[in-house]
N, C-alpha and C positions, 0 to 999 in steps of 0.2 A: 504493500500500500504506500502511496506517496503521502508524505506528511506535509511538505511545503516546498513547491517548486521554486519559490522565491526566497528560500532560506539564505541567511547571511553566511559569510565565510565561517566555516567551522561548525555551523548549526546542523542539526539532524535534518536530512532531506528524504530519507527512505528507511522504512522499517520492514523487515521480512515478516512473512506470515509464519509464526512459530508453530502453528498447528501442522504445517507441512514440512517442518524441519526434519522429521524422521525419514522423509522421502529423498532428501538431498544426499549427495555423496558423503559429506561430512557426518550427517546423521546416521547413514548406513554403516560408515566406518566405526563410529562410536558404538553402535549396537553390536557390530562384529567383535570389537575389542571386549565388550562386556561378556560375550560368549566365550572369550578366551581368558577369563578371570583377570582382566586388566581393570582395576578399579580406579577410575578418574571421576572427578566431580563433573557437574553439569556445566557446560559452556566451553567455548573454543579456547579460552585462555588456558584452562587446565589441560586440555588436550595438547595444545602446543607445548606447554611446559613439560609434560610427560614425554613428548616426542624428542625433545632435546636433552632431557635428563637420561633417557633410556634409548639412545639412538639405535643400538643393535636390535633391541626388541621391536622398536617402531618399524624399522625397515624390513625385518623378517616378517612381521605380521602384515605390513602393508603389501608386501609381495604376494602373500597368500590371499589377502583380500582382493587384490587386483587380478588374481588368476594367473600369475606368472609361473610358468612351468620351469622349475630349476632342477637340472640334472646334476650329475657328478656326486661328489662325496660331501654330505652335510658336515658342517664345522662352524667355527666362529663367523659371525656376520662381517666383521672387519678385522684387519690385521692389528690394529692398535698403534701402528706407526703414526707419528705426527704428520700433519700436512707438510709438504705435498706428497708424502710417501705412503699415505693410507691406501690400502687396497681392500675392496669390498667383496664379500662372498668368495674368498679364495677357495679354489677347488670345485666351485659350482659352475655349471654350464647352462647355456640357453642359446636362443637365436632370436634377434629382434624381429625379423621378418615373420618367423613362425607365429609369434604372439599376435602380430597384427593381422595375419591372414586366416588363422584357423578359428572355426567355431561360429562363424556369422553367415547369414543369408540375407538376400534382398539386394538393395542398392548400396554399393560401397563408395562410388565416386559419381559426382555430377560435374560435368565440364560445360562451361559457358564461354563461348567465343565473344570477341569484341562486337561482332556483328549480330549477336543474339542467338546464334546457332547453339543448340543444347544437345548433350548426349548423356546417357546414363550407362555406367559400367557396373554390372552386378558383381557380387563377391565371387561367383563362379567364374565369370569372365576374367576378373582380376587375377585369381589364382591360376587360371589357364595361361594368361600372358606372362605372369611371373615365372611359371614353370618353364615355358618355352624359351624365354629370354635367358634364364639361368642356364638351361641346357646349351644354348648357343654360346654363352660366355665360357662355359666349361670347354666347349669344342674349340674355342679360340685360345685355350691354355690358361684361362683365368682361374686362379685358385686362391686359397687363404692368403691374405695379406697383399695381394695384387691390387692395384688402384684402377678403378673405373670412374671416369669423369663425364660430366654432361654440360653442354651449353644449350640450355633448354628453357622454354617458357613454362608457364604454370599449366601444364597439360598432363593428361593421364600417363603419357609415356615417361615423364619424369618420375612419377610415383613408381611405375613398374621398374624403371632403372634402378632406383634406390633399393627396392625390395628384392629384386633379382640379385643385385650385388651382395646385399646382406645375406641372402640365403646361401650363397656359396662361400661366404667368409671374406669376400673382397671388401675393399675400403672405398667408399663413395664420396664424391665431392661434385658440386654443381655450381655453375654461374648462370645468371640470367643472360639472355642473348644481347641485351643492350649494353653490357659492359664493353669497354674498349679492349682491343686486342692486347695492348700492353698490360692492362690490369688482369686479364685472363691468363696470360703467359706467366706473369710474376706469381700467380697462384699455382697453376697446374704444373709448371716446370719443376717446382719443388717436389711434386708428388711422383714424377716419372711414371705417368699412367701407361697402362697397356692397351686400354680400349677407351674410345670416346664416343658418346652419343651426342650428335650435333644437329641443330635445326639450321638449314641453309638460309632461312628467312623467318621473320616473325611479324605479327600484326601489332601495331601500336599507333594509337591516335588516328585510326581510320586508314592507315597506309600499310602496305606490305613492304617491309624493310629487307633489302637484299644484303645478306651478310657473307656472300661467297668469297669476296676479296679478303675480308678479315679472317675468315676461317682458313683460307689457304695460308695466310701469314702465321696464324696460330699453329696449325698443324706442322708447318715447316720448323717451328721452334720447339716441338715436342718430339725429339728423336726416338723416344722409347715406345711410341705408339706402334702397335701391331695390327690394329683393326679399327675401322670407323663404322658406326651405324648411323645412317642418315634418317632423321626424323622430319619428314616433310608433309605430314598430313594437314597441318594447320597453316600452310603457306603455299602460294603459287610459285615460289622461287624453287627451281630445280637444284639438285645436288651438283657438285662440281667434281670432275675427275681428279684423283690424287694418286701419288705413287704408293700410298699406304692402302692395303686391301680394304675394300668397303662393301657394305651391303645395305639395302634399304630395310627400314623397320619391319615392313610387312614380311620380308624374307626371314628376318631374325626371329620372328615369333610364329612362323608358318608351321613348324613341325610340333605336333603334340608331344608333351613330355610329362613325366611324373614329377610332382612337386616334392622336391627333396630339400631338406634343411640341414646344413652342416652344424653339428653340435659344437659350440664354441665356448671357450673360457669366458667367464663373466666380463672380464676386462679386455676381451679381444676388440681391437679397433673397429668401429662401425663406420664413422664418417669423419671428414675433416671439414670444419667450418672455418672461414677466414675472417679475421678482423677487417675493419673497414679500409685498411690500407692507407691511412692518412699520415703515417709517420714512417715511411720506408717500406721495406718488403713486408707484405701482410703476414701476420702470424697464422700458421696453420694449426688450429685448435682441434686436438684429437679426442673424441669421446668414445667410450666403450659401449658394446651392446647392452650390457646390464645396467650400467649407470644411466645412460640416456633413456632406456626404457622405463626404469622406475621413476625417474624424475618427471618425464613427460606424462606418464600415467597419473602421478600424484597431482601434477598441475591441472590435468584435464578432469579427472574424477572428483578431486576434492575442491580445488580452487577455481574450477570453472563449472562445476556441477554438470558436466557433460554426461549424458546417459545413452544407453543403447537405443538406436533409432533416431536420435537427434540429428538434425542437419547443422553442420558447423561450417561457417565461412570465416576465414581469417584472411583479410586483404593483405597479401604479401607476395613478393616475387620469390623465385626459387633461390635467390642469393641470401635471403633473410632467414634467420633461424626460426621465425614464426612459420615459415613454410614447413619446416621439419615438424613443428607442433601440429600443423594442419594434417600432415600425413599420419602423425601418431594418433590422431583421433580414431583411426581405424581400430586401434587396439582397445578402444572402449566399446566398439561396435556401433559407432556413429558413422554418418555419411559425410565425407569431406567434399565441400563444394569448391571447385577450382575455377577461378575467373581468369581467363587469359587476356592479355593486352592491358590496356589502361582501364582499371575498374571505374574510374570517374569520367570516362569518355562516353557520350559527349557532355556529361554534366555530373556534378557531385551527387545528384539525386539517384544516379544509376545504382549505387550501392544499396540504397533503400528500396529501389524497385526490385532488385534481385532478392533482397531479404524478404520482401513480401511475397514475390512470385514463388520462391523456393521454400517458403515456410521455415526460414532459418530460426533455430532455437538459440544459438549462441553466435554472436557476431563480434569478430575481433577487428579493430581499426586502430590507427595511430591517433595520438592526441591532435596532431596537425589537421587531420581530417575533420575531427569534431569542431575544432576552432574555425575551419573553413566553412563548415555547414552553418555555424552560428553567424558568421559574417555574411553569408549569403541569405540569411533569414529563412532557411528551410524549415518546414514543419512536417516531417515525415509521417507523424501520426495522423495528420489531417489528410494527407495525400495517398496513404497506403494502408493496407490492412496488415498490421504488425502483430496480430493476436498471438502468433506462434513464438514471437521473440521473448525469451526469458531473460537474456543477459546481453549487455554490451560490454565487451572487454576493451580496455584502452591501454596501449603500450607505446613504446618508442621514445616518449619524452613526458615530462610531468603535465598532467591535465589541469588547466586553470580552474578556479572556482566558477568562473562564468561558463566554462565547458560543462561542469556538473549541472548548473542551473539550466543550460540549454537542453541537455539530455532529458531532464525530468519535465521540462516545459514543452518539449517538442517531439520526443520519442515515446514517452509514456511510462507506465508503471513497470519498469524493468530494473533488474539488479545491475547497477553501474559498477563494474569491477575494474578498477585501476590497478595495474600490475607493474612491477619493476624487477627486471632480471638481466639477462644478457646472453649474447652468443657464447660467452666464456663457459657458462654452465648449462646451456640449452634448457633453462628453467627459470624460476623466479626466486628472489629472496623475500620479497614482500608482495602481497596481493590481496585477493578477495576471499571472503567466506560468506556463503549464502544465508547463514543464520545470524549474521551480525548486521547492525544498522550501518548506513552510509552517511558520513558527514561531508559537507561541502568542501571540496579541495583536498580531502585526505584519503590515503590508501587505508584499507581496513585493518590489516594484521600481518605479522610475519608468517611466512609459509611453514607448514609442518616440517619438522626435521631440520630446520635452518636456524642455527643460533646466530642470529644477525644482531649486531649492536652498533651503537654510535660511539666513536672514540675521538678524544681530542688529540691535538698534535703531539702530545707526549705519551699517548697510549693509555689514557685513563678513560674508563667508560663514562658517558654523559647522556642525559636524557635530551639535552639540547642538540644544536647543530654540530655535526662531526663527521668523521670519515665512516663510510659504511664498511664494516668489517664482519667477517664470519670467523668465529673462534673454534669451530668444530667442523670436521670434514663432511662433505656432501658426496653422494655416490657419483654425481655427474661433473664434479670438478675434473678438468682436463687430465687425461692420462699423461699428456705431454704436448709440447709444440712440435710440429713436424720438423725433423732435422735438427732439433735443438739439443745441446748437451745438458740441458737443465738450467743453464744460467739465465736465458731469456725468460723462461717460465718463472724462475725465482724473482727476477727483477720486476716482472710485471705485477706480481701479487704479494710477494713476501719480503721485499727489501725494506719496506717502511717499518713493519712490525714483525719481527722474526717469529715464524711459526703461526702467524695469523694472516688470513686472506684479507688484503685491502683491495676493494673492488674499483675504487676511483670515482665513487659517487658520494655526494654530500647528503646525509640523511638526518632526520630529526624525529624523535618519538614524542608524542603528546597524548593527552587524555582523549582527544577526538580521533586519533589515528596516527598515521605516519606520513611525513612529507619527504619527498625527494627534491633536492634543490639543484639538480644538475650535476655535471661532472666536477669532481673535486679538482682535477688537474686543469680545469678551465673556470673554476670557481673564482670569483672576484675577491681580492684581498687588498682593500685600500686602507692604508694607515692602520693595519691590524684588524679591521672590521671585515669579516668574511661575508660576502654577499652571494646569494645564488642567482645565476643568470635567469633561472626560471621566474624569479620574482619580477625582474624587469620585463621579460617577455609578456608576462600576464597583464601588466598595466599598459604596455606600449602597443602590443598587437591587438588589444581590444579597441583601439582607436580606429575610426572609419578611414582616417587618412593613411594608415599604415597597412601595407600588405603583409610584411614580415620584417623581422629585425634580427640582428646578431650583435651581441656585446662581448667584448673580450677585455681582459686586463693584462697588460704586458709590463713586466719589470724591465726597465731600460736603465741599467746602471743603478744610480741612487733614486731615479725617478720612476713613477708609476703612471702609465698612460692607459686610460679607459675610454675608448671610443665606442659609440653606438652606431652601427651601420644600419641604414634603413632603406628598405625597398618600398617606395611610395605606392599607394593604391592608384589606379588609373584616374587621371584628372585631378589628383590632389595637388594643392599649392604648397611648395616647399616651406615658405615662410609661415603659413598657417600650421602646417604639420609640425614644424620645429617648436612653435609656441605650445601646441597641444601636447606634444611629447614632454616638454619640460614641465608643464603644469600638471600633467597626469602623474609623473614621477614624484614631484613635490607633494602632491595631495595624497597619493595612494601609498607611497613608500616614505622617502625622506630626502632631504637635500644630499645626504651621503651617497645616494644612488645616482645622482645626476652625472651623466658622462662628461668627459673632458671635451669631446667633440661629438656632434651629430653629423654623420657623413652619409649623404644620399648616394645610393648605388643602384645600378640597374637590376640587381637581384641578389639573393642570398645563396651562397653555394652550400651543397649538401653532399653527403655520401649517397650512393645509389640506393641505400636503404633509408634515406630520409633524415639523417642526423646532420645538424648544422656543423660546419667545419670550424668550430671555435678554436681548437688547438692549432691547426695549421695557420689560421689567420693570425693568431697570437705569435706564433713562431716567425711568420713573415715580418711582423712589426719589430721583432727582436733581431732582425737582420739575417735570418736563415734564407737561403735561396729557394726558389719555388720548387725545384726538382727534388729537394731534400725533405719537404714538408708533406708532400702528397703525391700519390700515384694518380696522375691526371685521368687515367682510364677508369678510376674507381669513383670519380666525382660526377655529379649529374650535369655539370656545365663547366667545362675546363676554362672556357673563355672568361666566365665570371671570376674565377679564382685568379686568372692572370691579371684582371683589373685590380684585385686586391694587392697583388704583388707590386703593381706599378704605384699604387697609393703608398704602400709601405716604403718603396724606394724613394718616392718624392719626399716623404717625411725625413728620411735619413739624409737626403741631399740638403735640406734646409736646416737640419738640426745643427746647433753650435758645436 
């Protein structure tokens, strides 16, 4: 029930129907625990406390609750070694693909093209295609530990590629086709792949994009390739001849085969996910079959309340970890809805059109999408039948208080589930609980099994703003970085607080819930006052004159320079916008948040997964060359970033 769609910041805006709590994933898990003589009090807080006080028991019982079939020799749940050397379920075996594919009937996948064409893939058809592709991979010499990579849009073939690779014990990695060839090569060349699945073209923004030239360049720089599988069903662009042996998708899955799953050690590598690539060679983050499976299932069953038969749409490209979560929904028995191309083409409302037409139960979107809908004054609940929609998940960046109010004023009586996690863990640190209330602007709770805390700069726990740290191992923490001797992994997470994971986010715990204040390595620190960039975005980007903004704070010797870069809305007057921005910051934050400069730019640069390039812009201002701060192929608009480099150079030229 909605309590107040106009609630003020921090106020209660939604209450769950507690009579239906036993039907939720968290309610069913609590009942399951009671049947296993686990005595915990009523309420999520007690459940969370038990999960972090007894992590071995928690993960063992959750695996049983989720129906994960563990083979091998029973023993301790974890090795007891400190992070990052903790190993989970040593001696146990499983296969990620097996859990996702077995035991379900009906529709597994729904694919929707940009032009509206729709297809359904049944569980039987999905199992058949995975079996055939797996047999084809084996015939190409692919075995345990070999790498299979994809350059694919969000289509069923990408799902089959992941599951077929996992079934044989190969290691999977995928890039969306719009990535530049340099960005793809810097990722895949590290992996030395044996097989590639590639789309010669893709649809985006109403156009068929020809990628043959780029693919020839990429293939030439991957000398370990032994076989190419062309995936061309969703494009009119034909494949291109190469010296590497190749086959079409239809041929690769033509021969019927038995569905066989290789039994793998719990920590056998499953996939390699890559960091955004904004600071040099992207990190290849390796997750294992067991850890990824348990964390994905926990996030979906408990923190998303996803149920068998639900339809799940997470708006994400194949390069974003949220696509892995979308695929993992199969493990719950839900139907994954794949939207190819630009999900907001020809308008933002298309996402809501699809949600209504497909009777989506759980919809995952980025905070930027919600903010854009609010600015466009959309009212989906008036224009569409969203009766099936139970939950709206929001990820990617902090959701503003206005975003919360927009959802409850324009989407309806849904559970707004703001989450924060990362590619690093293929899961969440903090997120939602369907049996807890929602307060405006606040994430509901820490995730089960995650001992997440806020620490100050000297390593003392604090309830106030501090570094997001995790003081106890999680099953999906990376096994390693690809090709790393352990030093880069250590420096990324454990250099600040020995033995404690520092994620690089700025977090705050309050009575109303949890706040994420943006990346701590791009957190503003002016005269000792730490400011979250999300606070500034919330008040600046709510202005009609502003399309988007980016703020950074750069240490320049003894000086500190904090500019605000602004992309104006169409037709906005710069002088009026400047005045409005200054007034809004003064009135809604304080003069301490006022930038040193307001710089109008033609756009804001992002990674291809939608994150603002705060750190690269900061490093440009500190004198770093453009080629060292970002892989231009991994940003959404390289020309924009080049403009920021010229701005940084102009400041250095005029500086005393």
